[in-house]
C-alpha positions in Angstrom: 131.8 67.1 79.6 129.5 68.8 82.1 126.9 71.3 80.9 127.8 74.9 81.1 126.4 77.2 83.7 126.1 81.0 83.3 129.2 83.2 82.8 130.9 84.2 86.0 132.2 87.5 87.2 135.7 86.4 86.2 134.9 86.3 82.5 134.8 82.5 82.3 132.0 80.2 81.7 131.2 78.0 84.7 131.0 74.2 84.5 128.3 72.5 86.5 129.7 70.3 89.3 127.7 67.9 91.5 129.1 67.1 94.9 128.1 64.5 97.4 128.8 65.6 101.0 127.5 64.7 104.4 124.8 66.8 106.0 127.3 68.2 108.4 129.7 69.3 105.6 126.8 70.8 103.7 125.7 72.8 106.8 129.3 73.9 107.4 129.6 75.1 103.8 126.4 77.0 104.2 127.7 78.7 107.3 131.0 79.5 105.8 129.4 81.0 102.7 126.9 83.1 104.7 129.7 84.4 106.9 131.3 85.8 103.8 128.0 86.8 102.1 128.6 84.3 99.3 126.7 81.5 97.8 128.1 78.0 98.5 129.0 77.8 94.8 131.0 81.0 95.0 132.6 79.9 98.3 133.8 76.7 96.6 135.0 78.7 93.6 137.1 81.0 95.8 138.5 78.1 97.8 139.5 76.3 94.6 141.1 79.5 93.3 142.9 79.8 96.6 141.3 83.2 97.2 139.9 82.0 100.6 142.3 80.3 103.0 141.1 77.4 105.1 144.3 77.3 107.1 145.7 80.5 108.7 149.3 79.4 107.9 148.6 78.4 104.3 150.5 79.6 101.3 147.4 81.5 100.2 147.5 83.5 103.4 151.2 84.1 103.0 150.7 85.2 99.4 147.9 87.6 100.4 150.0 89.0 103.2 153.0 89.3 100.9 150.8 91.2 98.4 149.6 93.5 101.2 153.2 94.1 102.3 154.2 95.0 98.7 151.2 97.3 98.4 152.0 99.0 101.7 155.7 99.4 100.7 154.6 101.1 97.4 152.2 103.4 99.3 155.0 104.2 101.8 157.4 105.0 98.9 154.7 107.3 97.4 154.2 109.1 100.7 158.0 109.5 101.2 158.2 111.0 97.7 155.3 113.3 98.4 157.0 114.4 101.7 160.2 115.3 99.8 158.2 117.3 97.3 156.4 119.1 100.0 159.7 119.8 101.9 161.2 121.3 98.7 158.0 123.4 98.2 158.2 124.5 101.9 161.9 125.5 101.4 161.0 127.6 98.3 158.1 129.3 100.1 160.4 130.1 103.0 162.8 131.7 100.6 160.0 133.7 99.0 158.8 134.8 102.5 162.3 135.9 103.4 162.6 137.9 100.2 159.2 139.6 100.7 160.1 140.3 104.4 163.4 142.0 103.3 161.5 144.0 100.6 158.8 145.0 103.1 161.5 146.1 105.6 163.3 148.1 103.0 160.1 149.8 101.9 159.3 150.6 105.5 162.7 152.1 106.0 162.5 154.1 102.8 159.1 155.5 103.8 160.4 156.2 107.3 163.4 158.1 105.8 161.1 160.0 103.5 158.8 161.0 106.4 161.8 162.2 108.4 163.0 164.3 105.4 159.7 166.2 105.3 
């Protein structure tokens, strides 16, 4: 069994792993990691967990896009529900406005009639 490394951000202990790669592969890993602001160790972790896709058409990319579609659909449903609530509120406010307008008109007419009587 490999010695344990420090606990990771995912709540799991990390196992130490020694890799042997060519200098070119090592350089490529360093570049890929720095492009993502990650250590090489974290880059390999994310690749192994399929959090980073190496192939644009991979199942990981499809899964991530699928999750994004579901999230966007949920947000759209929330927005549609909010629109319906706002439309009902608008309708209630229009009704109140119409009632107040009628009351105002009636009061103006009464005042006008009272002025004429004097």
